[in-house]
N, C-alpha and C positions, 0 to 999 in steps of 0.2 A: 503493500500501501506505500508506501513512506516512497519508493520510487517512483512507483507512478507520479504521485503528486510533483515530484521533483519534474519529471518527465513534461506532464502538462504545464507547471510554473517556465519551463524551457521555453515550451512551445508557444505560452501566451506572453511571454516575458514581462513577468511580472511575478511580485510574490504573494501566494496567495495565504500561506501561514507565516509568523513572526517565530523560530524555534530558539526556544531558552532551555535551560537548565530546570524550569518548574513545568515544561511541556511546550504547547504549541499554541498560538492562540490566530483568529484569523484577521488580517488586513484589511482597513479599509477597501482597498482594488480585490480582496479576496470575497468580502460581504458582498460585494457587487456582481461580481464573476458568478455566486451563490446563487443568487437573485434570479439572472440570466438564465441559469442552469435550471434552477427550477421551474422556470416558466415555460421553457423549452419541453421539460419533462410531464409538465401538466398540458401542454399544446397536444403532445403526442399522446396521451393517456386519452385525451377527449378524443381526438380523432378514433384511437382502437375501440374506444368504446362506444362510437356513434357506430363502427362498420360491425363489430362483431358483439352490441348486447352486453359486454363483460369488463368490468372494471379491472383497469391492469393497473391500477396504483393506489395506494389510500391517498384520498383528498386530504389538502393539509390547510388550514385557515387559522389566522391568528389577528388578531385585533387590540388594542390598546387603549383607551378611553377615561376621559373623565368619569366622573361617578353619577351618570344618566342613567335612571330605571328603565327607559324607553331603549336605548341600547344594549341591557340585558334583554329585554324584549326580545328584538331584533336577533340578536344572538339565538337565543331558544329559538325562535321561527327557523331560522338555517340551519341550527341542529336538527329539530324535525323533519324538515322537507330533504334533508340531504337522505340518497337513498341507497349509500352504501354500505356494504356490511360493517366493514372496520373504515376509522376514518382517526384523524390527528387533529383537534383544535384545541386554540387559546384563546382566553376572554383575560384581560389585563384590566382592572380598574387601578390605576395610576396616577403618578404624578405630572402635570403640564410637560414640563422638562423631560423626564421619560418615557412620554407620548412620542413628542418630537424623536428623541434617542432611538426609540425604538425604530419607528417607522424609515428613519433615513439610515439606518443601520439592517435592515429588512430583516429582525426580529418579530416585524410586526407587518402586515401586509395594508393595513390600514389602519388610520388613528380619528378620534374623534374627541373633539374641543370644539370652543366657544372663541368668536372675537366680538371687540365691543370697541368703543372709543378709546378706551382706557388703554387695550393692551396690540389693538391691530399694526400701528407701525412696528411695537418691534419684534412681534411675533411676525410678517410678514417679512422681515430682513432675516428672519433666522429660518423661513420657508425658502425663500430665493436662496440663502447661502448652501442650505442645504439639500436644494433641488427638489424641492415636497411643493405640490398642488393640494391647492386646499378648495374643496366645492360643497359652497353653502347645502345643507338640507332647507333649512326653515329659518325664520327669525322671528323675536318674540321679545315680547317687554319683560322685565324683571319682574316677580313674583318672591313674596313671603311666603316660607315654608314654617309654617306652625300646627300645634296643636289642635285637634276640636275642640279642647276647652281654654283654651288662653284667651285670655283679658278682648285679646283684637282681632281674634277666630272671623266674629260675624262682620266686620267692616267692610264694606265696600273698594277702598282701599285705604292703604296704609303709607305714613310719609316715614322717611326716614328718623327724624326726630322723636317719633313716638316710639321708636324701639329702644332708646336711650338703657331704659332701666332693665333691662331681659338682656341673656347673654347670648352672645352672638356666635354661631359654630361655624365655623370654616375648615377647610381640608389642609392638612399640614403638606407644605410643599417638599419638605426633606433641606434637603441645602442649598436649594435654588430658594431664595425668601424676596426675589426681585415682587415689586408689586404687577408687573405683565402676566405671571406665569400662574395667579391667585387663578381660582376656579370661580370664585365670588365676585360680580360685578361691581360690587360695594367693598370696600378693602376694608379688611381688619382692622386696619390703622385709624381709621374714622371712628371705632365703636371703643367704648370705657371698657366692656365686659367680654372678654376675648376666650373662647375655647379651640382649641385646633385637634382634630382627630383624622384619622387614618383610611377609616371604611364607615356603608353606608350602616350599617347595623347599629356601630356605636353611636353614629349622628342621629339617628331617629329613638334611642334611648334615652339619647341625653334633649332632645329638642322635648320630647312627654314627659321626662322626667325632673327637667328644671326652668319650662316655660320656657323654652329657648327656640331659635328661630335661625333658619338659614337663608339665603336668597338664591335662587336660581331662577329656568327660563318660563316655569312653571307647566312646559310642555309635556302630554302624556303624564301629567300631575298623579291622576289615579292607579298607577300602577306604581306611586311609591310608596303607601301604606294607608289605608283605610283610616288609619288613626290620623294623619297628618291632611291639613288642608291648605290650600294655594290662595293667596288674597293680593291681589295687585300691587305693586311699590311705586309710588307718587317718584317717580325719579326720571329724569331726562335722558334715558339710554335706550337702547336696543341692542338685544342679543343675537348674534349672527352663530347657529349653530351649526358646524356640517363638519368635512372628513378631511384627513390629510393622505397623501400617498404621494411613492416615488415617482416622478417624473418621467414619461416617457417607457414606462411599464404597465402592459395591458391589466386590466382588474381580472383575475380568475371568477370563476361562475360564482364561487360563495362569497367576495366583495362584492360583486355587483345584487345578489340575492339581499346582501346584508343593507348597503344601502337604501335598497325598495324598500326592504321590510322596515325601516325609519322612515320613510317618509310616509309609508303606508298607515304605522302606527302614529306618526304626530296629525296626519290628514283625519284618522278619525277620532283623534283625543277632542 
C-alpha cells in the first residue's frame, strides 16, 4: 500500500500524505485529490447501479451544521429515503468555524449556517479564501425561543430590552470567539446574563429550567421542542440560512436530497 501511494504521488507530482514518526496525515492537496476520487467513484457507482440495478458501493454522506432542528429532520428524511442495504452517513452539529473547516477540508460535503449583516462580510471573505460557495435556502426574521410558561411567551413580539432580566443561552464556539462566528444574531456581548452551551438538549433544559431564552430564525420552530415557543424579536435584522460546499464539485445525490428536504420542511412550517 505504501509503495502504491508513493507511485501515485509521483504520477500526480504532489504529496497526498505527510509522513512523520507519529504516522501520516493528509495534506491539503491530498484532501482535494481524495474528494475528486470519491466523486469519480460515486459517479461510476451510480452508472453501474442504473444499468445493473444493484448498488456496487456503499453510499457515503456527511453534513456539518449549526444547531438547526430542521437540518436534523432533513437528514433523517435522507436516511429514510436511502434505498441501500448499507450506508455510511455523518451528521455533525458543531461550531461555525468547524463547519467551514469540515467543508473546506472535505470532511463534510455540505455545511449549514446563516449569514446576517453582522457576519456576512467576514464570512464571505473566508468562503472566498477557502473556495466555498454559499447558497441561500431561505431568509427569516429573528425569533426568541423560550418556554411556554415564560412571562414573555404570549407577547406578539419582544423587544431586546425586555429580555435583560432573563438568562441568554448561546452556543459556545470553542477557541474561535470572534463575534462573526456566533450562531445567534443577537451577540452575547450585549446581554447581562449569559450562559454558553454545546448541544441542543442542554439548551432546551436550561431554557425551561431557568426561564432562559435564545435567538434563532424561527423556521420550523415546532420541531425544536413542544415545550418551546418562538416569538418575533423586534430587531432590524434578517437571517439568511443556507448551505456551503466546495466550489466546482458536483453535489452528490444525497446532498441534493438533503437540500431539497430542508426547503420542503421550511415551506411546510
